[in-house]
Biopython code that builds the backbone (N, CA, C, O; Angstrom):
import numpy as np
from Bio.PDB.StructureBuilder import StructureBuilder

atoms = [
    (1, "MET", "N", (-9.057, 2.288, 13.543)),
    (1, "MET", "CA", (-8.511, 3.050, 14.737)),
    (1, "MET", "C", (-7.151, 3.346, 15.149)),
    (1, "MET", "O", (-6.451, 2.392, 14.810)),
    (2, "PHE", "N", (-6.112, 4.697, 16.026)),
    (2, "PHE", "CA", (-4.805, 4.309, 15.760)),
    (2, "PHE", "C", (-4.937, 4.395, 17.853)),
    (2, "PHE", "O", (-5.698, 5.121, 18.494)),
    (3, "VAL", "N", (-4.009, 3.486, 18.355)),
    (3, "VAL", "CA", (-3.629, 3.567, 19.654)),
    (3, "VAL", "C", (-2.445, 3.617, 19.776)),
    (3, "VAL", "O", (-1.635, 2.967, 19.115)),
    (4, "VAL", "N", (-2.073, 4.834, 21.123)),
    (4, "VAL", "CA", (-0.751, 5.186, 21.363)),
    (4, "VAL", "C", (-0.993, 5.078, 22.988)),
    (4, "VAL", "O", (-1.873, 5.579, 23.689)),
    (5, "THR", "N", (0.141, 4.217, 23.325)),
    (5, "THR", "CA", (0.239, 3.814, 24.847)),
    (5, "THR", "C", (1.514, 4.705, 25.413)),
    (5, "THR", "O", (2.672, 4.420, 25.108)),
    (6, "ASN", "N", (1.199, 5.719, 26.198)),
    (6, "ASN", "CA", (2.761, 6.004, 26.528)),
    (6, "ASN", "C", (2.760, 5.428, 28.158)),
    (6, "ASN", "O", (2.052, 5.939, 29.025)),
    (7, "THR", "N", (3.693, 4.266, 28.404)),
    (7, "THR", "CA", (3.626, 3.849, 30.094)),
    (7, "THR", "C", (5.062, 4.529, 30.641)),
    (7, "THR", "O", (6.157, 4.233, 30.163)),
    (8, "ILE", "N", (4.895, 5.328, 31.542)),
    (8, "ILE", "CA", (5.526, 5.760, 32.605)),
    (8, "ILE", "C", (5.641, 5.452, 33.721)),
    (8, "ILE", "O", (4.614, 5.468, 34.399)),
    (9, "ARG", "N", (6.878, 5.066, 34.336)),
    (9, "ARG", "CA", (7.148, 4.674, 35.675)),
    (9, "ARG", "C", (7.372, 5.869, 36.704)),
    (9, "ARG", "O", (8.111, 6.834, 36.505)),
    (10, "ILE", "N", (6.687, 5.657, 37.715)),
    (10, "ILE", "CA", (6.683, 6.756, 38.658)),
    (10, "ILE", "C", (6.984, 6.159, 39.762)),
    (10, "ILE", "O", (6.547, 5.055, 40.085)),
    (11, "MET", "N", (7.962, 7.037, 40.600)),
    (11, "MET", "CA", (8.234, 6.967, 42.190)),
    (11, "MET", "C", (6.864, 6.442, 42.800)),
    (11, "MET", "O", (5.778, 6.880, 42.418)),
    (12, "ALA", "N", (7.005, 5.453, 43.791)),
    (12, "ALA", "CA", (5.481, 5.118, 44.395)),
    (12, "ALA", "C", (4.763, 6.537, 45.363)),
    (12, "ALA", "O", (5.408, 7.051, 46.276)),
    (13, "GLY", "N", (3.509, 6.967, 45.014)),
    (13, "GLY", "CA", (3.324, 7.531, 45.827)),
    (13, "GLY", "C", (2.987, 9.099, 45.112)),
    (13, "GLY", "O", (2.498, 10.062, 45.704)),
    (14, "HIS", "N", (3.292, 9.050, 44.057)),
    (14, "HIS", "CA", (3.583, 10.232, 43.232)),
    (14, "HIS", "C", (2.649, 10.289, 41.931)),
    (14, "HIS", "O", (2.727, 11.235, 41.147)),
    (15, "GLY", "N", (1.695, 9.145, 41.733)),
    (15, "GLY", "CA", (1.396, 8.622, 40.383)),
    (15, "GLY", "C", (0.290, 10.033, 40.107)),
    (15, "GLY", "O", (0.365, 10.916, 39.254)),
    (16, "LYS", "N", (-0.874, 9.779, 41.364)),
    (16, "LYS", "CA", (-1.828, 10.793, 40.803)),
    (16, "LYS", "C", (-1.551, 11.794, 40.886)),
    (16, "LYS", "O", (-2.563, 12.467, 40.686)),
    (17, "GLN", "N", (-0.341, 12.682, 41.165)),
    (17, "GLN", "CA", (0.436, 14.013, 41.548)),
    (17, "GLN", "C", (0.787, 14.468, 39.589)),
    (17, "GLN", "O", (0.434, 15.475, 38.975)),
    (18, "VAL", "N", (1.535, 13.331, 39.129)),
    (18, "VAL", "CA", (1.808, 13.420, 37.960)),
    (18, "VAL", "C", (0.695, 13.110, 37.005)),
    (18, "VAL", "O", (0.791, 13.618, 35.888)),
    (19, "ALA", "N", (-0.397, 12.321, 37.278)),
    (19, "ALA", "CA", (-1.580, 12.282, 36.442)),
    (19, "ALA", "C", (-2.420, 13.639, 36.264)),
    (19, "ALA", "O", (-3.249, 13.845, 35.378)),
    (20, "GLU", "N", (-2.166, 14.225, 36.941)),
    (20, "GLU", "CA", (-3.179, 15.559, 37.092)),
    (20, "GLU", "C", (-2.084, 16.553, 35.872)),
    (20, "GLU", "O", (-2.505, 17.658, 35.531)),
    (21, "ARG", "N", (-1.314, 16.267, 35.552)),
    (21, "ARG", "CA", (-0.444, 17.207, 34.287)),
    (21, "ARG", "C", (-1.532, 16.785, 33.429)),
    (21, "ARG", "O", (-2.320, 17.715, 33.260)),
    (22, "PHE", "N", (-1.831, 15.830, 32.886)),
    (22, "PHE", "CA", (-2.569, 15.433, 31.601)),
    (22, "PHE", "C", (-4.038, 15.754, 31.628)),
    (22, "PHE", "O", (-4.661, 15.822, 30.569)),
    (23, "ALA", "N", (-4.803, 16.019, 33.155)),
    (23, "ALA", "CA", (-6.021, 16.541, 33.025)),
    (23, "ALA", "C", (-6.145, 17.617, 32.176)),
    (23, "ALA", "O", (-7.295, 17.794, 31.775)),
    (24, "ALA", "N", (-5.283, 18.416, 31.765)),
    (24, "ALA", "CA", (-5.915, 19.690, 30.959)),
    (24, "ALA", "C", (-5.497, 19.439, 29.811)),
    (24, "ALA", "O", (-5.491, 20.386, 29.024)),
    (25, "GLY", "N", (-5.134, 18.435, 29.450)),
    (25, "GLY", "CA", (-4.909, 18.030, 27.894)),
    (25, "GLY", "C", (-3.991, 18.930, 27.075)),
    (25, "GLY", "O", (-3.572, 18.372, 26.062)),
    (26, "ARG", "N", (-3.625, 20.030, 27.237)),
    (26, "ARG", "CA", (-2.958, 20.827, 26.408)),
    (26, "ARG", "C", (-3.062, 20.972, 24.993)),
    (26, "ARG", "O", (-2.080, 21.017, 24.251)),
    (27, "GLY", "N", (-4.068, 21.034, 24.674)),
    (27, "GLY", "CA", (-4.389, 20.903, 23.212)),
    (27, "GLY", "C", (-4.510, 19.859, 22.254)),
    (27, "GLY", "O", (-4.848, 19.902, 21.071)),
    (28, "VAL", "N", (-4.109, 18.745, 23.115)),
    (28, "VAL", "CA", (-4.617, 17.518, 22.027)),
    (28, "VAL", "C", (-5.584, 17.357, 21.604)),
    (28, "VAL", "O", (-5.631, 17.024, 20.419)),
    (29, "GLN", "N", (-6.921, 17.528, 22.423)),
    (29, "GLN", "CA", (-8.202, 17.332, 22.202)),
    (29, "GLN", "C", (-8.671, 18.210, 20.960)),
    (29, "GLN", "O", (-9.668, 17.809, 20.360)),
    (30, "GLN", "N", (-7.905, 19.627, 20.422)),
    (30, "GLN", "CA", (-8.454, 20.166, 19.385)),
    (30, "GLN", "C", (-7.924, 19.732, 17.888)),
    (30, "GLN", "O", (-8.227, 20.215, 16.797)),
    (31, "MET", "N", (-6.935, 18.543, 18.245)),
    (31, "MET", "CA", (-6.122, 17.925, 17.089)),
    (31, "MET", "C", (-6.922, 17.444, 16.511)),
    (31, "MET", "O", (-7.919, 17.043, 17.111)),
    (32, "PRO", "N", (-6.782, 17.259, 14.826)),
    (32, "PRO", "CA", (-7.709, 16.786, 13.764)),
    (32, "PRO", "C", (-7.765, 15.541, 13.904)),
    (32, "PRO", "O", (-6.634, 15.120, 14.148)),
    (33, "GLY", "N", (-8.435, 14.824, 13.876)),
    (33, "GLY", "CA", (-8.151, 13.010, 14.124)),
    (33, "GLY", "C", (-8.253, 12.795, 15.448)),
    (33, "GLY", "O", (-8.520, 11.596, 15.517)),
    (34, "PHE", "N", (-8.194, 13.300, 16.731)),
    (34, "PHE", "CA", (-8.026, 12.986, 18.077)),
    (34, "PHE", "C", (-9.323, 12.394, 18.301)),
    (34, "PHE", "O", (-10.272, 12.667, 17.566)),
    (35, "ILE", "N", (-9.423, 11.528, 19.360)),
    (35, "ILE", "CA", (-10.458, 10.519, 19.749)),
    (35, "ILE", "C", (-10.730, 11.039, 21.076)),
    (35, "ILE", "O", (-11.599, 11.860, 21.368)),
    (36, "ARG", "N", (-9.820, 10.422, 21.923)),
    (36, "ARG", "CA", (-10.020, 10.471, 23.432)),
    (36, "ARG", "C", (-8.738, 10.265, 24.091)),
    (36, "ARG", "O", (-7.777, 9.757, 23.514)),
    (37, "LEU", "N", (-8.725, 10.632, 25.213)),
    (37, "LEU", "CA", (-7.277, 10.712, 26.040)),
    (37, "LEU", "C", (-7.858, 9.619, 27.257)),
    (37, "LEU", "O", (-8.985, 9.796, 27.720)),
    (38, "GLU", "N", (-7.069, 8.584, 27.685)),
    (38, "GLU", "CA", (-7.221, 8.035, 28.903)),
    (38, "GLU", "C", (-6.051, 8.037, 29.797)),
    (38, "GLU", "O", (-4.989, 7.849, 29.202)),
    (39, "VAL", "N", (-5.979, 8.179, 30.904)),
    (39, "VAL", "CA", (-4.899, 7.970, 31.770)),
    (39, "VAL", "C", (-5.188, 6.973, 33.187)),
    (39, "VAL", "O", (-5.896, 7.288, 34.144)),
    (40, "TRP", "N", (-4.552, 5.912, 33.039)),
    (40, "TRP", "CA", (-4.637, 4.942, 34.281)),
    (40, "TRP", "C", (-3.465, 4.670, 34.754)),
    (40, "TRP", "O", (-2.422, 4.515, 34.119)),
    (41, "LEU", "N", (-3.683, 4.597, 36.185)),
    (41, "LEU", "CA", (-2.656, 4.573, 37.432)),
    (41, "LEU", "C", (-2.659, 2.962, 37.907)),
    (41, "LEU", "O", (-3.673, 2.377, 38.287)),
    (42, "GLY", "N", (-1.318, 2.359, 37.811)),
    (42, "GLY", "CA", (-1.647, 0.842, 38.517)),
    (42, "GLY", "C", (-0.247, 0.842, 39.359)),
    (42, "GLY", "O", (0.517, 1.773, 39.613)),
    (43, "GLU", "N", (-0.203, -0.227, 39.620)),
    (43, "GLU", "CA", (1.058, -0.954, 40.279)),
    (43, "GLU", "C", (2.037, -1.147, 39.511)),
    (43, "GLU", "O", (1.913, -1.871, 38.523)),
    (44, "GLY", "N", (3.383, -0.439, 39.866)),
    (44, "GLY", "CA", (4.580, -1.216, 38.963)),
    (44, "GLY", "C", (5.546, -2.200, 39.879)),
    (44, "GLY", "O", (5.133, -2.864, 40.829)),
    (45, "LYS", "N", (6.555, -2.173, 39.531)),
    (45, "LYS", "CA", (7.326, -2.893, 40.272)),
    (45, "LYS", "C", (7.884, -2.473, 41.805)),
    (45, "LYS", "O", (8.043, -1.253, 41.783)),
    (46, "GLU", "N", (8.207, -2.958, 42.999)),
    (46, "GLU", "CA", (8.410, -2.589, 44.348)),
    (46, "GLU", "C", (8.621, -1.102, 44.210)),
    (46, "GLU", "O", (9.322, -0.854, 43.229)),
    (47, "GLY", "N", (8.225, -0.001, 44.901)),
    (47, "GLY", "CA", (8.542, 0.982, 45.178)),
    (47, "GLY", "C", (8.238, 2.522, 43.679)),
    (47, "GLY", "O", (8.593, 3.699, 43.631)),
    (48, "GLU", "N", (7.512, 1.709, 42.817)),
    (48, "GLU", "CA", (7.152, 2.401, 41.915)),
    (48, "GLU", "C", (5.633, 2.097, 41.605)),
    (48, "GLU", "O", (5.089, 1.057, 41.974)),
    (49, "GLU", "N", (4.969, 3.140, 40.861)),
    (49, "GLU", "CA", (3.854, 3.430, 40.413)),
    (49, "GLU", "C", (3.487, 3.306, 38.734)),
    (49, "GLU", "O", (4.514, 3.601, 38.123)),
    (50, "GLU", "N", (2.919, 3.135, 38.250)),
    (50, "GLU", "CA", (2.765, 3.004, 36.727)),
    (50, "GLU", "C", (1.724, 3.594, 36.123)),
    (50, "GLU", "O", (0.601, 3.150, 36.362)),
    (51, "LEU", "N", (1.895, 4.776, 35.166)),
    (51, "LEU", "CA", (0.802, 5.744, 34.747)),
    (51, "LEU", "C", (0.935, 5.210, 33.129)),
    (51, "LEU", "O", (2.002, 4.997, 32.552)),
    (52, "LYS", "N", (-0.298, 5.066, 32.609)),
    (52, "LYS", "CA", (-0.397, 4.560, 31.243)),
    (52, "LYS", "C", (-1.191, 5.610, 30.753)),
    (52, "LYS", "O", (-2.287, 5.708, 31.305)),
    (53, "VAL", "N", (-0.888, 6.583, 29.694)),
    (53, "VAL", "CA", (-1.424, 7.526, 29.283)),
    (53, "VAL", "C", (-2.116, 7.159, 27.557)),
    (53, "VAL", "O", (-1.304, 7.201, 26.633)),
    (54, "CYS", "N", (-3.251, 6.897, 27.308)),
    (54, "CYS", "CA", (-3.296, 6.149, 26.013)),
    (54, "CYS", "C", (-4.157, 7.136, 25.671)),
    (54, "CYS", "O", (-5.033, 7.690, 26.335)),
    (55, "THR", "N", (-3.567, 7.388, 23.824)),
    (55, "THR", "CA", (-4.752, 8.225, 23.246)),
    (55, "THR", "C", (-5.133, 7.797, 22.137)),
    (55, "THR", "O", (-4.332, 7.005, 21.640)),
    (56, "VAL", "N", (-6.205, 8.036, 21.430)),
    (56, "VAL", "CA", (-6.877, 7.057, 20.652)),
    (56, "VAL", "C", (-7.256, 8.195, 19.314)),
    (56, "VAL", "O", (-7.817, 9.269, 19.533)),
    (57, "TRP", "N", (-6.859, 7.759, 17.991)),
    (57, "TRP", "CA", (-6.917, 8.734, 16.837)),
    (57, "TRP", "C", (-7.505, 7.823, 15.978)),
    (57, "TRP", "O", (-7.559, 6.594, 16.021)),
    (58, "GLU", "N", (-7.983, 8.724, 15.101)),
    (58, "GLU", "CA", (-8.744, 8.293, 14.062)),
    (58, "GLU", "C", (-7.701, 7.370, 13.020)),
    (58, "GLU", "O", (-8.234, 6.555, 12.267)),
    (59, "ASN", "N", (-6.204, 7.534, 13.014)),
    (59, "ASN", "CA", (-5.321, 6.951, 11.693)),
    (59, "ASN", "C", (-4.112, 7.440, 12.440)),
    (59, "ASN", "O", (-4.081, 8.337, 13.283)),
    (60, "GLU", "N", (-3.185, 6.750, 12.020)),
    (60, "GLU", "CA", (-1.585, 7.000, 12.540)),
    (60, "GLU", "C", (-1.192, 8.402, 12.039)),
    (60, "GLU", "O", (-0.376, 9.041, 12.703)),
    (61, "GLU", "N", (-1.702, 8.915, 10.937)),
    (61, "GLU", "CA", (-1.242, 10.262, 10.548)),
    (61, "GLU", "C", (-1.505, 11.491, 11.625)),
    (61, "GLU", "O", (-0.792, 12.432, 11.975)),
    (62, "SER", "N", (-3.020, 11.018, 12.049)),
    (62, "SER", "CA", (-3.449, 12.442, 12.924)),
    (62, "SER", "C", (-2.375, 12.158, 13.823)),
    (62, "SER", "O", (-1.751, 13.170, 14.141)),
    (63, "PHE", "N", (-1.994, 11.160, 14.295)),
    (63, "PHE", "CA", (-1.082, 11.217, 15.526)),
    (63, "PHE", "C", (0.386, 11.724, 15.419)),
    (63, "PHE", "O", (0.980, 12.227, 16.373)),
    (64, "ARG", "N", (0.875, 11.565, 14.286)),
    (64, "ARG", "CA", (2.156, 12.300, 13.533)),
    (64, "ARG", "C", (1.973, 13.431, 13.676)),
    (64, "ARG", "O", (2.671, 14.052, 14.478)),
    (65, "ASN", "N", (1.098, 13.982, 13.034)),
    (65, "ASN", "CA", (0.696, 15.490, 13.114)),
    (65, "ASN", "C", (0.564, 15.990, 14.661)),
    (65, "ASN", "O", (1.178, 16.902, 15.214)),
    (66, "TRP", "N", (-0.226, 15.291, 15.082)),
    (66, "TRP", "CA", (0.073, 16.029, 16.502)),
    (66, "TRP", "C", (1.510, 15.806, 17.331)),
    (66, "TRP", "O", (1.927, 16.653, 18.120)),
    (67, "THR", "N", (1.929, 15.058, 17.161)),
    (67, "THR", "CA", (3.948, 15.084, 17.598)),
    (67, "THR", "C", (4.787, 16.010, 16.576)),
    (67, "THR", "O", (5.931, 16.376, 16.845)),
    (68, "SER", "N", (4.246, 16.293, 15.604)),
    (68, "SER", "CA", (4.978, 17.341, 14.850)),
    (68, "SER", "C", (4.570, 18.657, 15.207)),
    (68, "SER", "O", (5.158, 19.570, 14.629)),
    (69, "SER", "N", (3.647, 18.964, 16.077)),
    (69, "SER", "CA", (2.708, 20.409, 15.696)),
    (69, "SER", "C", (3.373, 21.153, 17.524)),
    (69, "SER", "O", (3.911, 20.656, 18.514)),
    (70, "GLU", "N", (2.974, 22.364, 17.167)),
    (70, "GLU", "CA", (3.613, 23.427, 18.086)),
    (70, "GLU", "C", (3.082, 22.980, 19.152)),
    (70, "GLU", "O", (3.930, 22.752, 20.015)),
    (71, "SER", "N", (1.675, 22.684, 19.560)),
    (71, "SER", "CA", (1.021, 22.230, 20.945)),
    (71, "SER", "C", (1.636, 20.851, 21.157)),
    (71, "SER", "O", (1.664, 20.422, 22.310)),
    (72, "PHE", "N", (1.915, 20.435, 20.597)),
    (72, "PHE", "CA", (2.704, 18.835, 20.817)),
    (72, "PHE", "C", (4.270, 19.616, 21.795)),
    (72, "PHE", "O", (4.725, 19.310, 22.898)),
    (73, "ARG", "N", (4.596, 20.382, 21.070)),
    (73, "ARG", "CA", (6.156, 20.652, 21.669)),
    (73, "ARG", "C", (5.836, 21.362, 23.105)),
    (73, "ARG", "O", (6.388, 21.060, 24.164)),
    (74, "GLU", "N", (4.596, 22.603, 22.891)),
    (74, "GLU", "CA", (4.460, 23.603, 24.048)),
    (74, "GLU", "C", (3.905, 22.416, 25.047)),
    (74, "GLU", "O", (4.389, 22.486, 26.177)),
    (75, "SER", "N", (3.147, 21.538, 24.871)),
    (75, "SER", "CA", (2.693, 20.446, 25.989)),
    (75, "SER", "C", (3.883, 19.599, 26.576)),
    (75, "SER", "O", (3.685, 19.241, 27.737)),
    (76, "HIS", "N", (5.014, 19.223, 26.050)),
    (76, "HIS", "CA", (6.164, 18.615, 26.906)),
    (76, "HIS", "C", (7.141, 19.523, 27.381)),
    (76, "HIS", "O", (8.059, 19.211, 28.140)),
    (77, "ARG", "N", (6.890, 20.860, 26.836)),
    (77, "ARG", "CA", (7.997, 21.540, 27.793)),
    (77, "ARG", "C", (8.036, 21.430, 29.378)),
    (77, "ARG", "O", (6.970, 21.525, 29.988)),
    (78, "GLY", "N", (8.906, 21.285, 29.882)),
    (78, "GLY", "CA", (9.610, 21.322, 31.363)),
    (78, "GLY", "C", (8.667, 20.374, 32.197)),
    (78, "GLY", "O", (9.322, 19.338, 32.307)),
    (79, "GLY", "N", (7.936, 20.271, 32.587)),
    (79, "GLY", "CA", (7.234, 19.428, 33.473)),
    (79, "GLY", "C", (7.009, 19.601, 34.893)),
    (79, "GLY", "O", (6.476, 18.912, 35.763)),
    (80, "GLY", "N", (7.634, 20.847, 34.858)),
    (80, "GLY", "CA", (7.742, 21.457, 36.500)),
    (80, "GLY", "C", (8.661, 20.152, 37.477)),
    (80, "GLY", "O", (9.718, 19.631, 37.122)),
    (81, "GLU", "N", (7.960, 19.882, 38.641)),
    (81, "GLU", "CA", (8.276, 18.865, 39.690)),
    (81, "GLU", "C", (8.029, 17.521, 39.674)),
    (81, "GLU", "O", (8.480, 16.681, 40.454)),
    (82, "SER", "N", (6.924, 17.276, 38.287)),
    (82, "SER", "CA", (6.377, 15.925, 38.480)),
    (82, "SER", "C", (7.753, 14.986, 37.434)),
    (82, "SER", "O", (7.825, 13.770, 37.254)),
    (83, "LYS", "N", (8.544, 15.904, 36.991)),
    (83, "LYS", "CA", (10.114, 15.316, 36.174)),
    (83, "LYS", "C", (10.606, 14.730, 37.490)),
    (83, "LYS", "O", (10.411, 13.517, 37.573)),
    (84, "GLN", "N", (11.098, 15.203, 38.365)),
    (84, "GLN", "CA", (11.393, 14.519, 39.638)),
    (84, "GLN", "C", (10.994, 13.213, 39.910)),
    (84, "GLN", "O", (11.893, 12.475, 40.312)),
    (85, "TYR", "N", (10.003, 12.787, 39.808)),
    (85, "TYR", "CA", (9.284, 11.437, 40.311)),
    (85, "TYR", "C", (9.387, 10.670, 39.087)),
    (85, "TYR", "O", (9.022, 9.495, 39.118)),
    (86, "MET", "N", (9.807, 11.141, 38.077)),
    (86, "MET", "CA", (9.614, 10.061, 36.715)),
    (86, "MET", "C", (10.850, 9.239, 36.647)),
    (86, "MET", "O", (12.004, 9.662, 36.717)),
    (87, "LEU", "N", (10.373, 7.744, 36.470)),
    (87, "LEU", "CA", (11.656, 6.768, 36.372)),
    (87, "LEU", "C", (12.081, 6.394, 35.274)),
    (87, "LEU", "O", (13.258, 6.041, 35.192)),
    (88, "GLY", "N", (11.297, 6.373, 34.222)),
    (88, "GLY", "CA", (11.177, 6.030, 32.739)),
    (88, "GLY", "C", (10.045, 5.672, 32.042)),
    (88, "GLY", "O", (9.040, 5.182, 32.559)),
    (89, "ALA", "N", (10.220, 5.948, 30.709)),
    (89, "ALA", "CA", (9.029, 5.675, 29.816)),
    (89, "ALA", "C", (8.953, 4.884, 28.700)),
    (89, "ALA", "O", (10.057, 4.742, 28.174)),
    (90, "SER", "N", (8.120, 4.357, 28.185)),
    (90, "SER", "CA", (8.292, 3.551, 26.646)),
    (90, "SER", "C", (6.920, 3.549, 26.163)),
    (90, "SER", "O", (5.979, 3.155, 26.852)),
    (91, "LEU", "N", (6.787, 4.078, 24.738)),
    (91, "LEU", "CA", (5.927, 4.176, 23.959)),
    (91, "LEU", "C", (5.673, 3.368, 23.071)),
    (91, "LEU", "O", (6.567, 2.965, 22.327)),
    (92, "ASN", "N", (4.036, 2.840, 22.926)),
    (92, "ASN", "CA", (3.795, 1.821, 22.082)),
    (92, "ASN", "C", (2.709, 2.265, 21.141)),
    (92, "ASN", "O", (1.774, 3.014, 21.424)),
    (93, "LYS", "N", (2.899, 1.842, 20.272)),
    (93, "LYS", "CA", (1.610, 2.107, 18.861)),
    (93, "LYS", "C", (0.901, 1.086, 18.220)),
    (93, "LYS", "O", (1.543, 0.257, 17.575)),
    (94, "TYR", "N", (-0.448, 1.000, 18.296)),
    (94, "TYR", "CA", (-1.221, -0.269, 18.063)),
    (94, "TYR", "C", (-2.364, 0.315, 16.768)),
    (94, "TYR", "O", (-2.680, 1.474, 16.501)),
    (95, "GLU", "N", (-2.711, -0.708, 16.266)),
    (95, "GLU", "CA", (-3.795, -0.507, 15.416)),
    (95, "GLU", "C", (-5.254, -1.556, 16.012)),
    (95, "GLU", "O", (-5.324, -2.752, 16.291)),
    (96, "MET", "N", (-6.141, -0.592, 16.024)),
    (96, "MET", "CA", (-7.264, -1.425, 16.733)),
    (96, "MET", "C", (-7.877, -2.203, 15.780)),
    (96, "MET", "O", (-8.305, -1.740, 14.722)),
    (97, "VAL", "N", (-7.949, -3.448, 16.118)),
    (97, "VAL", "CA", (-8.505, -4.343, 15.091)),
    (97, "VAL", "C", (-10.328, -5.158, 15.544)),
    (97, "VAL", "O", (-11.243, -5.606, 14.852)),
    (98, "VAL", "N", (-10.110, -4.995, 17.000)),
    (98, "VAL", "CA", (-11.478, -5.537, 17.552)),
    (98, "VAL", "C", (-11.751, -4.616, 18.445)),
    (98, "VAL", "O", (-10.850, -4.260, 19.204)),
    (99, "SER", "N", (-12.992, -4.066, 18.534)),
    (99, "SER", "CA", (-13.471, -3.295, 19.460)),
    (99, "SER", "C", (-15.131, -3.673, 19.713)),
    (99, "SER", "O", (-15.947, -3.889, 18.816)),
    (100, "SER", "N", (-15.403, -3.690, 21.251)),
    (100, "SER", "CA", (-16.645, -4.412, 21.708)),
    (100, "SER", "C", (-17.137, -3.160, 22.799)),
    (100, "SER", "O", (-16.409, -2.386, 23.420)),
    (101, "GLN", "N", (-18.637, -3.251, 22.797)),
    (101, "GLN", "CA", (-19.099, -2.296, 23.775)),
    (101, "GLN", "C", (-20.124, -2.712, 24.460)),
    (101, "GLN", "O", (-20.899, -3.208, 23.641)),
    (102, "ALA", "N", (-20.647, -2.800, 25.727)),
    (102, "ALA", "CA", (-22.080, -3.266, 26.402)),
    (102, "ALA", "C", (-23.093, -2.520, 25.718)),
    (102, "ALA", "O", (-24.278, -2.668, 26.020)),
]
sb = StructureBuilder()
sb.init_structure("model")
sb.init_model(0)
sb.init_chain("A")
sb.init_seg("    ")
for serial, (resi, resn, name, xyz) in enumerate(atoms, 1):
    if name == "N":
        sb.init_residue(resn, " ", resi, " ")
    sb.init_atom(name, np.array(xyz, "f"), 0.0, 1.0, " ", f" {name:<3s}", serial, name[0])
structure = sb.get_structure()
């Protein structure tokens, strides 16, 4: 499995508002190879919150197909007023090597 995290720094008090933007999914759920989307909200540096958007894919090729799709471009257009609260972001990619469940 292939995991991608997008860590977005948000002005304090606006994390849940920005997270709502990901609730609709905007097409990612229909992409071949997509497994799941999780959005986590936590504390960042003083005056900031941190939103971690995590997508899990069957493989890296599935993720690349998503990023080159029209659905991806459409989902990343605009951003409305949530963009004014975003302070920065970083993208990380991982290969899952161990997984455990209860």
